All heavy atoms as an XYZ file, in Angstrom:
895
protein
N      57.493    -14.755     23.801
C      56.579    -14.193     22.889
C      56.157    -15.242     21.804
O      56.974    -15.894     21.254
C      57.242    -12.979     22.193
C      56.402    -12.333     21.264
S      57.276    -10.798     20.946
C      56.240    -10.234     19.612
N      54.871    -15.270     21.485
C      54.379    -16.257     20.567
C      54.099    -15.587     19.257
O      53.641    -14.416     19.199
C      53.041    -16.875     21.027
O      52.780    -16.569     22.289
C      53.030    -18.322     20.839
N      54.336    -16.271     18.179
C      54.044    -15.769     16.854
C      52.917    -16.512     16.244
O      52.841    -17.763     16.441
C      55.262    -15.758     15.946
O      55.636    -17.027     15.796
C      56.378    -14.876     16.489
N      52.053    -15.860     15.483
C      50.879    -16.496     14.855
C      51.207    -16.475     13.405
O      51.502    -15.444     12.835
C      49.608    -15.806     15.177
C      48.455    -16.493     14.475
C      49.352    -15.773     16.636
N      51.094    -17.644     12.775
C      51.238    -17.717     11.288
C      49.899    -17.316     10.642
O      48.852    -17.834     10.997
C      51.634    -19.110     10.872
C      52.991    -19.464     11.367
O      53.848    -18.560     11.480
O      53.251    -20.690     11.511
N      50.004    -16.365      9.750
C      48.839    -15.916      9.012
C      48.459    -16.976      7.981
O      49.321    -17.470      7.185
C      49.055    -14.599      8.293
C      49.206    -13.470      9.199
C      47.973    -12.880      9.626
O      46.955    -13.024      8.974
O      47.942    -12.354     10.805
N      47.144    -17.407      7.927
C      46.730    -18.402      7.021
C      46.084    -17.762      5.750
O      45.846    -18.353      4.770
C      45.692    -19.355      7.662
C      46.270    -20.193      8.792
C      45.149    -21.038      9.449
C      47.383    -21.054      8.340
N      45.741    -16.465      5.858
C      45.175    -15.739      4.714
C      45.997    -14.455      4.519
O      46.556    -13.890      5.403
C      43.769    -15.406      5.033
O      43.640    -14.582      6.159
N      45.923    -14.052      3.277
C      46.649    -12.823      2.868
C      45.695    -11.613      3.058
O      44.500    -11.792      3.251
C      47.116    -12.892      1.401
O      45.940    -12.916      0.603
C      48.032    -14.085      1.112
N      46.320    -10.493      3.103
C      45.473     -9.279      3.307
C      44.385     -9.102      2.188
O      43.236     -8.826      2.527
C      46.387     -8.034      3.296
C      45.660     -6.766      3.628
C      46.578     -5.590      3.832
N      46.031     -4.406      4.402
C      45.128     -3.657      3.853
N      44.721     -3.845      2.696
N      44.699     -2.604      4.530
N      44.698     -9.320      0.900
C      43.662     -9.172     -0.158
C      42.512    -10.194      0.066
O      41.349     -9.882     -0.220
C      44.389     -9.470     -1.446
C      45.759     -9.108     -1.157
C      46.028     -9.414      0.302
N      42.804    -11.362      0.572
C      41.739    -12.322      0.809
C      40.789    -11.815      1.969
O      39.578    -11.994      1.863
C      42.314    -13.726      1.261
C      42.986    -14.435      0.059
C      43.709    -15.698      0.538
O      44.203    -15.756      1.699
N      43.773    -16.648     -0.323
N      41.416    -11.296      3.047
C      40.563    -10.790      4.149
C      39.761     -9.569      3.693
O      38.546     -9.500      4.073
C      41.484    -10.317      5.273
C      42.123    -11.518      6.038
C      42.768    -11.104      7.334
N      43.789    -10.028      7.158
C      45.093    -10.234      6.897
N      45.529    -11.425      6.775
N      45.871     -9.199      6.776
N      40.275     -8.744      2.858
C      39.511     -7.611      2.376
C      38.358     -8.091      1.515
O      37.213     -7.550      1.616
C      40.477     -6.603      1.519
C      39.577     -5.591      0.758
C      41.492     -5.920      2.479
N      38.609     -9.050      0.708
C      37.572     -9.653     -0.146
C      36.416    -10.216      0.771
O      35.237    -10.031      0.530
C      38.091    -10.757     -1.036
C      37.091    -11.335     -2.021
C      36.474    -10.302     -2.964
C      37.762    -12.488     -2.799
N      36.772    -10.989      1.809
C      35.809    -11.522      2.718
C      34.983    -10.369      3.441
O      33.763    -10.457      3.515
C      36.426    -12.490      3.783
C      35.462    -12.851      4.869
C      36.981    -13.694      3.038
N      35.704     -9.418      3.931
C      34.954     -8.269      4.553
C      34.064     -7.574      3.611
O      32.908     -7.208      3.981
C      35.985     -7.266      5.128
C      36.886     -7.834      6.272
C      38.148     -7.337      6.423
C      36.428     -8.845      7.124
C      38.990     -7.756      7.464
C      37.258     -9.327      8.118
C      38.524     -8.816      8.277
O      39.320     -9.294      9.237
N      34.472     -7.399      2.446
C      33.658     -6.800      1.386
C      32.373     -7.581      1.106
O      31.272     -7.077      1.037
C      34.471     -6.528      0.092
C      33.717     -5.798     -0.961
C      33.436     -4.522     -0.880
C      33.261     -6.445     -2.098
C      32.751     -3.780     -1.865
C      32.622     -5.845     -3.110
C      32.270     -4.478     -2.984
N      32.561     -8.930      0.961
C      31.420     -9.821      0.709
C      30.449     -9.770      1.853
O      29.214     -9.748      1.681
C      31.895    -11.200      0.394
N      30.946     -9.866      3.080
C      30.174     -9.812      4.325
C      29.336     -8.468      4.345
O      28.204     -8.404      4.657
C      30.968    -10.072      5.533
C      30.130     -9.714      6.788
C      31.401    -11.521      5.601
N      29.976     -7.357      3.996
C      29.366     -6.059      4.012
C      28.276     -5.981      3.003
O      27.213     -5.475      3.249
N      28.463     -6.575      1.787
C      27.462     -6.577      0.745
C      26.175     -7.361      1.234
O      25.115     -6.955      1.075
C      27.995     -7.195     -0.489
C      29.070     -6.266     -1.185
C      26.877     -7.496     -1.577
C      28.516     -5.034     -1.779
N      26.493     -8.555      1.792
C      25.371     -9.416      2.281
C      24.563     -8.695      3.381
O      23.337     -8.670      3.344
C      25.902    -10.783      2.736
C      24.865    -11.577      3.467
C      26.430    -11.574      1.588
N      25.294     -8.155      4.336
C      24.609     -7.413      5.418
C      23.815     -6.222      4.912
O      22.713     -5.960      5.348
C      25.632     -6.994      6.477
C      26.163     -8.073      7.363
C      27.229     -7.510      8.341
C      25.056     -8.819      8.087
N      24.440     -5.442      3.963
C      23.692     -4.357      3.362
C      22.419     -4.828      2.698
O      21.365     -4.166      2.747
N      22.515     -5.901      1.886
C      21.360     -6.454      1.277
C      20.242     -6.904      2.209
O      19.059     -6.662      2.056
N      20.680     -7.525      3.330
C      19.749     -7.906      4.347
C      19.075     -6.747      4.999
O      17.831     -6.750      5.292
C      20.376     -8.773      5.448
C      20.768    -10.209      4.980
C      21.553    -10.920      5.990
C      19.554    -11.003      4.563
N      19.794     -5.700      5.280
C      19.191     -4.487      5.835
C      18.223     -3.848      4.948
O      17.142     -3.452      5.348
C      20.347     -3.452      6.180
C      21.090     -3.724      7.467
C      22.312     -2.833      7.557
C      20.206     -3.598      8.687
N      18.581     -3.785      3.608
C      17.667     -3.235      2.620
C      16.388     -4.034      2.483
O      15.262     -3.520      2.482
N      16.516     -5.373      2.521
C      15.325     -6.232      2.375
C      14.467     -6.099      3.645
O      13.220     -6.029      3.591
C      15.779     -7.708      2.276
N      15.088     -6.005      4.826
C      14.367     -5.800      6.030
C      13.583     -4.536      6.017
O      12.410     -4.400      6.481
N      14.177     -3.461      5.561
C      13.516     -2.126      5.504
C      12.314     -2.198      4.544
O      11.197     -1.709      4.872
C      14.525     -1.104      4.996
C      13.876      0.207      4.708
C      13.445      1.089      5.720
C      13.575      0.674      3.366
C      12.841      2.262      5.459
C      12.942      1.839      3.122
C      12.656      2.630      4.158
O      12.002      3.869      3.906
N      12.495     -2.872      3.375
C      11.391     -2.917      2.452
C      10.209     -3.750      2.982
O       9.076     -3.377      2.770
C      11.850     -3.451      1.088
C      12.797     -2.595      0.331
C      13.302     -3.272     -0.934
C      12.125     -1.224     -0.121
N      10.572     -4.857      3.659
C       9.490     -5.751      4.179
C       8.792     -4.943      5.273
O       7.509     -5.000      5.412
C      10.074     -7.008      4.759
C       9.085     -7.776      5.598
C      10.554     -7.896      3.575
N       9.437     -4.262      6.241
C       8.802     -3.546      7.250
C       7.903     -2.446      6.704
O       6.887     -2.122      7.201
C       9.815     -3.011      8.296
O      10.613     -1.940      7.739
N       8.452     -1.693      5.706
C       7.654     -0.666      5.089
C       6.414     -1.173      4.404
O       5.321     -0.584      4.530
C       8.543      0.054      4.055
C       7.905      1.225      3.404
C       8.968      1.928      2.550
N       8.240      2.862      1.643
C       8.833      3.388      0.604
N      10.063      3.187      0.361
N       8.099      4.167     -0.090
N       6.567     -2.305      3.771
C       5.345     -2.931      3.139
C       4.380     -3.362      4.180
O       3.138     -3.284      4.045
C       5.802     -4.115      2.337
O       4.710     -4.867      1.894
N       4.809     -3.930      5.295
C       3.924     -4.318      6.447
C       3.202     -3.152      6.991
O       2.013     -3.260      7.268
C       4.689     -5.117      7.507
N       3.856     -2.070      7.199
C       3.183     -0.827      7.671
C       2.147     -0.341      6.724
O       1.030      0.053      7.108
C       4.245      0.308      7.972
C       4.795      0.263      9.342
C       5.690      1.355      9.619
N       6.983      0.950      9.239
C       7.821      1.692      8.447
N       7.566      2.860      8.066
N       8.994      1.200      8.130
N       2.503     -0.396      5.332
C       1.545      0.108      4.358
C       0.328     -0.806      4.425
O      -0.781     -0.364      4.181
C       2.215      0.189      3.035
N       0.563     -2.104      4.513
C      -0.551     -3.060      4.489
C      -1.474     -2.798      5.715
O      -2.670     -2.864      5.550
C       0.003     -4.451      4.524
O      -1.000     -5.389      4.587
N      -0.864     -2.587      6.827
C      -1.686     -2.347      8.118
C      -2.457     -1.108      7.867
O      -3.622     -1.021      8.290
C      -0.785     -2.271      9.334
N      -1.884     -0.031      7.320
C      -2.560      1.193      7.093
C      -3.746      1.007      6.045
O      -4.837      1.478      6.293
C      -1.628      2.237      6.581
C      -2.279      3.584      6.322
C      -1.287      4.641      5.730
O      -0.090      4.330      5.622
O      -1.707      5.714      5.413
N      -3.451      0.259      5.034
C      -4.474     -0.009      4.016
C      -5.648     -0.798      4.560
O      -6.811     -0.496      4.280
C      -3.831     -0.714      2.827
N      -5.357     -1.737      5.387
C      -6.366     -2.568      6.125
C      -7.226     -1.701      7.015
O      -8.412     -1.836      7.116
C      -5.820     -3.697      6.821
C      -5.281     -4.799      5.869
C      -4.598     -5.922      6.620
O      -4.428     -5.877      7.835
O      -4.229     -6.879      5.916
N      -6.584     -0.793      7.762
C      -7.327      0.075      8.717
C      -8.262      1.050      7.878
O      -9.413      1.181      8.331
C      -6.315      0.903      9.505
N      -7.735      1.587      6.809
C      -8.633      2.434      6.006
C      -9.807      1.620      5.402
O     -10.915      2.109      5.237
C      -7.828      3.126      4.941
C      -6.947      4.279      5.544
C      -6.211      5.029      4.432
C      -5.440      6.176      5.000
N      -4.770      6.963      4.031
N      -9.463      0.416      4.912
C     -10.496     -0.381      4.369
C     -11.536     -0.699      5.374
O     -12.815     -0.670      5.084
C      -9.948     -1.681      3.751
N     -11.149     -0.980      6.622
C     -12.092     -1.214      7.692
C     -12.992     -0.011      7.958
O     -14.268     -0.064      8.096
C     -11.374     -1.685      8.964
C     -10.812     -3.088      8.866
O     -11.332     -3.862      8.042
O      -9.932     -3.282      9.661
N     -12.431      1.129      7.955
C     -13.170      2.413      8.190
C     -14.155      2.624      7.063
O     -15.274      3.012      7.299
C     -12.218      3.631      8.254
C     -11.563      3.759      9.627
C     -11.004      5.177      9.819
N     -10.247      5.606      8.691
C      -9.006      6.039      8.660
N      -8.302      6.010      9.750
N      -8.474      6.463      7.566
N     -13.782      2.355      5.844
C     -14.653      2.548      4.662
C     -15.765      1.543      4.749
O     -16.982      1.887      4.553
C     -13.902      2.458      3.335
C     -14.757      2.558      2.116
C     -15.381      3.967      2.079
C     -13.936      2.343      0.837
N     -15.506      0.256      5.127
C     -16.567     -0.747      5.257
C     -17.560     -0.258      6.275
O     -18.756     -0.500      6.086
C     -15.838     -2.089      5.552
N     -17.123      0.225      7.419
C     -17.987      0.711      8.532
C     -18.862      1.825      7.941
O     -20.125      1.913      8.142
C     -17.203      1.146      9.746
C     -18.102      1.892     10.665
C     -16.590     -0.093     10.423
N     -18.216      2.814      7.252
C     -19.031      3.941      6.686
C     -20.052      3.431      5.730
O     -21.186      3.990      5.680
C     -18.078      5.025      6.094
C     -17.023      5.642      7.035
C     -17.785      6.555      7.994
N     -18.597      7.532      7.387
C     -18.137      8.781      6.936
N     -16.929      9.108      7.130
N     -18.993      9.589      6.363
N     -19.631      2.540      4.796
C     -20.608      2.011      3.845
C     -21.755      1.318      4.577
O     -22.926      1.390      4.186
C     -19.921      1.001      2.913
C     -18.974      1.670      1.853
C     -18.116      0.614      1.173
C     -19.796      2.461      0.917
N     -21.508      0.540      5.628
C     -22.525     -0.083      6.371
C     -23.491      0.875      7.043
O     -24.688      0.687      7.074
C     -21.901     -1.100      7.405
N     -22.896      1.999      7.529
C     -23.750      3.014      8.116
C     -24.732      3.708      7.122
O     -25.743      4.039      7.444
C     -22.843      4.124      8.751
C     -22.106      3.739     10.013
C     -21.135      4.735     10.441
O     -20.800      5.666      9.760
N     -20.614      4.582     11.701
N     -24.167      3.686      5.874
C     -25.033      4.273      4.794
C     -26.033      3.309      4.319
O     -26.846      3.658      3.426
C     -24.133      4.810      3.691
C     -23.257      5.932      3.955
C     -24.065      7.322      3.954
O     -25.024      7.370      3.150
O     -23.761      8.205      4.736
N     -25.948      2.012      4.760
C     -26.840      0.985      4.244
C     -26.389      0.316      2.912
O     -27.278     -0.314      2.321
N     -25.144      0.521      2.571
C     -24.647     -0.048      1.338
C     -23.959     -1.343      1.605
O     -23.466     -1.567      2.689
C     -23.691      0.920      0.646
N     -23.910     -2.255      0.667
C     -23.143     -3.433      0.824
C     -21.705     -3.158      0.555
O     -21.285     -2.435     -0.425
C     -23.599     -4.470     -0.289
C     -22.997     -5.847     -0.088
C     -23.456     -6.753     -1.256
N     -22.967     -6.363     -2.538
C     -21.801     -6.526     -3.017
N     -20.820     -7.120     -2.245
N     -21.451     -6.158     -4.198
N     -20.882     -3.704      1.409
C     -19.435     -3.395      1.297
C     -18.622     -4.573      0.734
O     -19.004     -5.716      1.130
C     -18.890     -3.065      2.673
O     -17.502     -2.895      2.678
N     -17.739     -4.361     -0.123
C     -16.847     -5.427     -0.539
C     -16.021     -5.930      0.577
O     -15.938     -5.314      1.657
C     -15.952     -4.774     -1.660
C     -16.445     -3.423     -1.796
C     -17.388     -3.076     -0.755
N     -15.336     -7.011      0.385
C     -14.486     -7.556      1.468
C     -13.314     -6.649      1.682
O     -12.984     -5.809      0.823
C     -13.957     -8.987      1.061
O     -12.998     -8.864      0.056
N     -12.660     -6.730      2.858
C     -11.538     -5.897      3.204
C     -10.409     -6.176      2.115
O      -9.758     -5.197      1.746
C     -11.059     -6.210      4.603
C      -9.780     -5.405      4.868
C      -9.381     -5.428      6.299
N      -9.300     -6.672      6.930
C      -8.552     -6.940      8.022
N      -7.959     -6.017      8.670
N      -8.519     -8.174      8.577
N     -10.169     -7.357      1.746
C      -9.097     -7.684      0.768
C      -9.364     -7.024     -0.468
O      -8.425     -6.444     -1.128
C      -8.985     -9.181      0.605
C      -8.458     -9.907      1.786
O      -7.778     -9.221      2.692
O      -8.618    -11.088      1.971
N     -10.579     -6.935     -0.931
C     -10.908     -6.278     -2.247
C     -10.666     -4.820     -2.143
O     -10.100     -4.170     -3.049
C     -12.403     -6.505     -2.604
C     -12.660     -7.974     -3.065
C     -14.151     -8.109     -3.343
O     -15.031     -7.622     -2.584
N     -14.457     -8.953     -4.306
N     -11.071     -4.207     -0.948
C     -10.835     -2.797     -0.756
C      -9.351     -2.426     -0.732
O      -8.871     -1.443     -1.270
C     -11.552     -2.263      0.510
C     -13.052     -2.225      0.462
C     -13.651     -1.887      1.784
C     -13.533     -1.212     -0.607
N      -8.596     -3.296     -0.037
C      -7.091     -3.069      0.076
C      -6.500     -3.168     -1.347
O      -5.673     -2.314     -1.699
C      -6.499     -4.098      1.004
C      -4.966     -4.041      0.930
C      -6.922     -3.813      2.426
N      -6.897     -4.140     -2.129
C      -6.276     -4.271     -3.446
C      -6.700     -3.102     -4.391
O      -5.872     -2.592     -5.187
C      -6.727     -5.604     -4.102
C      -5.910     -6.777     -3.626
C      -6.104     -7.994     -4.474
N      -7.474     -8.296     -4.796
C      -8.262     -9.140     -3.999
N      -7.753     -9.647     -2.966
N      -9.501     -9.337     -4.398
N      -7.901     -2.690     -4.251
C      -8.418     -1.682     -5.126
C      -7.972     -0.257     -4.755
O      -7.489      0.543     -5.576
C      -9.985     -1.650     -5.105
C     -10.630     -0.567     -5.981
C     -10.336     -0.882     -7.494
C     -12.170     -0.654     -5.804
N      -8.022      0.016     -3.452
C      -7.764      1.450     -2.973
C      -6.391      1.613     -2.316
O      -5.926      2.794     -2.231
C      -8.878      1.917     -2.073
C     -10.263      1.836     -2.670
C     -11.308      2.170     -1.603
C     -10.321      2.889     -3.826
N      -5.790      0.566     -1.808
C      -4.438      0.654     -1.205
C      -4.430      1.605      0.038
O      -5.408      1.605      0.769
N      -3.449      2.396      0.155
C      -3.336      3.411      1.258
C      -3.716      4.730      0.788
O      -3.938      5.667      1.659
C      -1.921      3.447      1.835
O      -1.033      3.781      0.802
C      -1.508      2.074      2.424
N      -3.769      5.033     -0.531
C      -4.000      6.411     -0.978
C      -5.298      6.625     -1.736
O      -5.561      7.659     -2.281
C      -2.846      6.818     -1.900
C      -2.712      5.948     -3.148
O      -3.418      5.003     -3.293
O      -1.784      6.308     -3.917
N      -6.180      5.584     -1.864
C      -7.469      5.778     -2.572
C      -7.327      5.517     -4.036
O      -8.393      5.648     -4.647
N      -6.224      5.211     -4.508
C      -6.088      4.911     -5.957
C      -6.554      6.045     -6.858
O      -6.338      7.210     -6.634
N      -7.205      5.633     -7.959
C      -7.636      6.670     -8.943
C      -8.709      7.563     -8.448
O      -8.868      8.675     -8.956
C      -8.037      5.929    -10.240
O      -9.206      5.137     -9.978
N      -9.485      7.158     -7.514
C     -10.547      8.020     -6.919
C      -9.863      9.279     -6.299
O     -10.378     10.350     -6.552
C     -11.419      7.302     -5.981
C     -12.174      6.188     -6.725
C     -12.411      8.231     -5.285
C     -13.097      5.354     -5.918
N      -8.810      9.153     -5.558
C      -8.225     10.303     -4.932
C      -7.310     11.017     -5.919
O      -7.141     12.229     -5.791
C      -7.432      9.835     -3.699
S      -8.512      9.477     -2.305
N      -6.752     10.332     -6.929
C      -5.906     10.985     -7.859
C      -6.699     12.006     -8.716
O      -6.237     13.158     -8.926
C      -5.226      9.981     -8.773
N      -7.837     11.632     -9.165
C      -8.705     12.544     -9.905
C     -10.133     12.112     -9.763
O     -10.714     11.306    -10.497
C      -8.336     12.494    -11.434
C      -8.998     13.576    -12.204
O      -9.811     14.361    -11.646
O      -8.872     13.609    -13.448
N     -10.802     12.598     -8.708
C     -12.178     12.184     -8.362
C     -13.207     12.272     -9.517
O     -13.998     11.455     -9.698
C     -12.581     13.086     -7.224
C     -11.300     13.471     -6.545
C     -10.326     13.621     -7.706
N     -13.097     13.344    -10.294
C     -14.088     13.525    -11.389
C     -13.934     12.517    -12.479
O     -14.837     11.980    -13.002
C     -14.017     15.028    -11.941
C     -14.272     16.036    -10.845
C     -15.583     15.889    -10.204
O     -16.599     15.494    -10.902
O     -15.676     16.155     -9.049
N     -12.644     12.269    -12.807
C     -12.427     11.305    -13.910
C     -12.750      9.850    -13.455
O     -13.280      9.086    -14.256
C     -10.929     11.319    -14.318
N     -12.511      9.556    -12.165
C     -12.935      8.233    -11.733
C     -14.412      8.080    -11.773
O     -14.913      6.951    -12.119
C     -12.366      8.068    -10.273
N     -15.120      9.120    -11.450
C     -16.605      8.945    -11.418
C     -17.054      8.808    -12.922
O     -17.973      8.073    -13.254
C     -17.263     10.182    -10.858
C     -18.785     10.220    -10.838
C     -19.297      9.014     -9.974
C     -19.333     11.500    -10.259
N     -16.480      9.528    -13.829
C     -16.772      9.373    -15.229
C     -16.586      8.007    -15.773
O     -17.390      7.468    -16.488
C     -16.063     10.460    -16.072
N     -15.483      7.409    -15.378
C     -15.162      6.068    -15.807
C     -16.158      5.077    -15.178
O     -16.596      4.122    -15.820
C     -13.757      5.586    -15.426
C     -12.672      6.210    -16.272
C     -11.357      5.579    -16.057
N     -10.931      5.578    -14.668
C     -10.260      6.583    -14.098
N      -9.886      7.640    -14.804
N      -9.860      6.510    -12.844
N     -16.544      5.287    -13.919
C     -17.466      4.350    -13.280
C     -18.894      4.468    -13.731
O     -19.637      3.532    -13.579
C     -17.390      4.610    -11.737
N     -19.272      5.524    -14.295
C     -20.649      5.675    -14.839
C     -20.788      5.661    -16.306
O     -21.843      5.852    -16.827
C     -21.136      7.070    -14.308
O     -20.442      8.121    -14.866
N     -19.716      5.219    -16.945
C     -19.830      5.047    -18.413
C     -20.583      3.829    -18.845
O     -21.123      3.039    -17.982
N     -20.648      3.574    -20.144
C     -21.424      2.458    -20.578
C     -20.899      1.030    -20.207
O     -21.566      0.108    -20.133
C     -21.466      2.633    -22.139
C     -20.355      3.503    -22.392
C     -20.072      4.333    -21.151
N     -19.572      1.035    -19.835
C     -19.000     -0.234    -19.503
C     -19.044     -0.523    -17.972
O     -18.488     -1.511    -17.557
C     -17.543     -0.335    -19.969
N     -19.706      0.338    -17.256
C     -19.715      0.095    -15.739
C     -20.590     -1.075    -15.405
O     -21.749     -1.202    -15.782
C     -20.306      1.313    -15.105
N     -19.955     -2.049    -14.726
C     -20.717     -3.260    -14.289
C     -20.455     -3.396    -12.870
O     -19.337     -3.364    -12.376
C     -20.149     -4.471    -15.050
C     -20.470     -4.537    -16.508
C     -19.792     -5.789    -17.145
C     -21.960     -4.587    -16.809
N     -21.401     -3.752    -12.036
C     -22.796     -3.580    -12.368
C     -23.203     -2.077    -12.438
O     -22.580     -1.320    -11.836
C     -23.524     -4.316    -11.243
C     -22.658     -4.055    -10.106
C     -21.213     -4.023    -10.636
N     -24.258     -1.807    -13.189
C     -24.611     -0.433    -13.336
C     -25.319      0.029    -12.077
O     -26.301     -0.559    -11.632
C     -25.478     -0.236    -14.541
O     -26.766     -0.871    -14.351
N     -24.735      1.073    -11.471
C     -25.370      1.606    -10.249
C     -25.982      2.958    -10.582
O     -25.468      3.663    -11.482
C     -24.216      1.753     -9.172
C     -23.565      0.446     -8.718
C     -22.374      0.842     -7.843
C     -24.580     -0.336     -7.967
N     -26.977      3.356     -9.832
C     -27.539      4.694    -10.056
C     -26.499      5.761     -9.798
O     -25.677      5.608     -8.885
C     -28.698      4.698     -8.982
C     -28.938      3.348     -8.598
C     -27.624      2.570     -8.786
N     -26.491      6.814    -10.513
C     -25.535      7.944    -10.262
C     -25.497      8.397     -8.830
O     -24.446      8.748     -8.354
C     -25.987      9.026    -11.176
C     -26.901      8.339    -12.220
C     -27.479      7.152    -11.614
N     -26.628      8.475     -8.155
C     -26.560      9.009     -6.746
C     -25.855      8.017     -5.851
O     -25.172      8.448     -4.905
C     -28.049      9.285     -6.252
C     -28.955      8.103     -6.312
C     -29.721      8.013     -7.660
O     -29.528      8.873     -8.499
O     -30.441      7.058     -7.769
N     -25.941      6.726     -6.134
C     -25.204      5.769     -5.339
C     -23.680      5.905     -5.587
O     -22.880      5.886     -4.662
C     -25.620      4.267     -5.660
O     -27.042      4.160     -5.432
C     -24.849      3.271     -4.899
N     -23.338      6.080     -6.898
C     -21.892      6.274     -7.183
C     -21.339      7.555     -6.503
O     -20.306      7.533     -6.022
C     -21.732      6.436     -8.696
C     -21.892      5.126     -9.511
C     -21.857      5.441    -11.007
C     -20.818      4.135     -9.166
N     -22.155      8.585     -6.475
C     -21.727      9.788     -5.785
C     -21.560      9.638     -4.290
O     -20.563     10.113     -3.770
C     -22.753     10.993     -6.095
C     -22.742     11.556     -7.440
C     -23.911     12.487     -7.637
C     -21.444     12.310     -7.691
N     -22.469      8.880     -3.676
C     -22.329      8.570     -2.279
C     -21.080      7.787     -1.941
O     -20.336      8.043     -1.008
C     -23.588      7.878     -1.726
C     -24.731      8.757     -1.284
C     -25.770      7.984     -0.546
N     -25.630      6.674     -0.229
C     -26.465      5.708     -0.565
N     -27.546      5.989     -1.259
N     -26.280      4.403     -0.143
N     -20.883      6.791     -2.703
C     -19.707      5.859     -2.531
C     -18.447      6.646     -2.726
O     -17.457      6.606     -2.006
C     -19.717      4.610     -3.323
C     -18.495      3.939     -3.338
C     -20.932      3.739     -3.001
N     -18.355      7.460     -3.840
C     -17.187      8.299     -4.067
C     -16.972      9.286     -2.982
O     -15.765      9.400     -2.447
C     -17.328      9.051     -5.382
C     -16.179      9.917     -5.756
C     -16.396     10.769     -6.816
N     -17.303     11.912     -6.427
C     -17.168     13.114     -6.828
N     -16.248     13.440     -7.738
N     -17.952     14.047     -6.449
N     -17.989      9.853     -2.366
C     -17.817     10.854     -1.247
C     -17.241     10.037     -0.067
O     -16.357     10.619      0.581
C     -19.199     11.421     -0.953
C     -19.131     12.407      0.247
C     -20.513     12.940      0.570
N     -21.537     11.991      0.702
C     -21.803     11.272      1.838
N     -21.070     11.447      2.899
N     -22.745     10.375      1.892
N     -17.790      8.884      0.214
C     -17.188      8.089      1.354
C     -15.821      7.736      1.200
O     -14.952      7.855      2.136
C     -18.074      6.870      1.641
C     -19.437      7.109      2.097
C     -20.232      5.796      2.208
C     -19.480      7.772      3.504
N     -15.437      7.311     -0.050
C     -14.013      6.974     -0.294
C     -13.085      8.184     -0.075
O     -12.077      8.093      0.538
C     -13.849      6.364     -1.715
C     -12.406      6.258     -2.026
C     -14.535      5.024     -1.812
N     -13.545      9.304     -0.590
C     -12.702     10.534     -0.407
C     -12.605     10.940      1.037
O     -11.497     11.325      1.449
C     -13.340     11.666     -1.314
C     -13.090     11.351     -2.767
C     -12.715     12.972     -0.947
C     -13.762     12.254     -3.758
N     -13.661     10.792      1.791
C     -13.610     11.182      3.153
C     -12.647     10.366      3.993
O     -12.010     10.777      4.891
C     -14.989     11.077      3.845
C     -16.012     12.187      3.423
C     -17.356     12.029      3.861
O     -17.563     11.101      4.716
O     -18.229     12.906      3.529
N     -12.585      8.986      3.557
C     -11.684      8.028      4.322
C     -10.294      8.159      3.816
O      -9.329      8.180      4.640
C     -12.232      6.607      4.188
C     -11.253      5.614      4.794
C     -13.548      6.481      4.916
N     -10.142      8.165      2.488
C      -8.770      8.062      1.916
C      -8.000      9.364      1.638
O      -6.828      9.418      1.648
C      -8.816      7.142      0.673
C      -8.989      5.694      0.906
C     -10.207      5.113      1.027
C      -7.880      4.911      1.085
C     -10.364      3.823      1.302
C      -7.954      3.544      1.376
C      -9.307      3.000      1.506
O      -9.434      1.667      1.750
N      -8.772     10.366      1.261
C      -8.170     11.642      0.927
C      -9.027     12.791      1.408
O      -9.619     13.497      0.515
C      -7.790     11.734     -0.569
S      -9.170     11.308     -1.653
N      -9.142     13.002      2.697
C     -10.113     13.968      3.228
C      -9.768     15.433      2.712
O     -10.625     16.263      2.725
C      -9.999     13.886      4.726
C      -8.777     13.079      4.986
C      -8.469     12.288      3.760
N      -8.489     15.705      2.380
C      -8.143     16.963      1.913
C      -8.828     17.287      0.548
O      -8.893     18.566      0.243
C      -6.619     17.118      1.769
C      -6.042     16.345      0.655
C      -5.722     14.850      0.991
O      -5.980     14.443      2.071
O      -5.356     14.100      0.049
N      -9.345     16.324     -0.119
C     -10.058     16.618     -1.373
C     -11.508     16.625     -1.247
O     -12.250     16.854     -2.181
C      -9.641     15.590     -2.434
C      -8.231     15.717     -2.874
C      -7.908     14.864     -4.104
C      -6.468     15.022     -4.478
N      -6.122     14.321     -5.681
N     -12.042     16.486     -0.025
C     -13.488     16.580      0.209
C     -14.013     17.962      0.068
O     -13.305     18.855      0.454
C     -13.829     16.003      1.575
N     -15.115     18.085     -0.454
C     -15.690     19.430     -0.698
C     -16.761     19.721      0.303
O     -17.524     18.972      0.688
C     -16.334     19.602     -2.027
C     -15.409     19.366     -3.128
C     -16.083     19.590     -4.474
N     -15.899     18.463     -5.294
C     -16.281     18.457     -6.549
N     -16.784     19.488     -7.000
N     -16.005     17.447     -7.266
C-alpha cells in the first residue's frame, strides 16, 4: 500500500475551492449580462429597421439605425412611456429642427406602432 504525503492543508484547499467558485460565478454572471445585452441590441436593431422601413413608406427621411437604437432602444423610450408628454416636448419652442405638427403626429404614431403597439389608438 502506498501513502501520499499531503502538500496542502485542508484550510488551504478550502480557500482555493472558494476562490475558484467566486471566479467561476463572476464569469457566469458576466456571460449572462453580455448575452442579455446582445439579445437586447439585436431586438433594438430589428425594431429600428422596422421603423426605418415604415418611415420610408410614409415618404419621410429616416435617421440611421444607430441613431434610432440609441434614441429608442428596445422599448421606445420616452415616446412609449408617455406619448402625450413626448409630443409636447417635441413641439415646444426648443424643438430643433421645427417640424410641422402633423409630421410629428405621424412619426409618433409610427414609433408607437413599432415599439409599443399596445398603446396605439
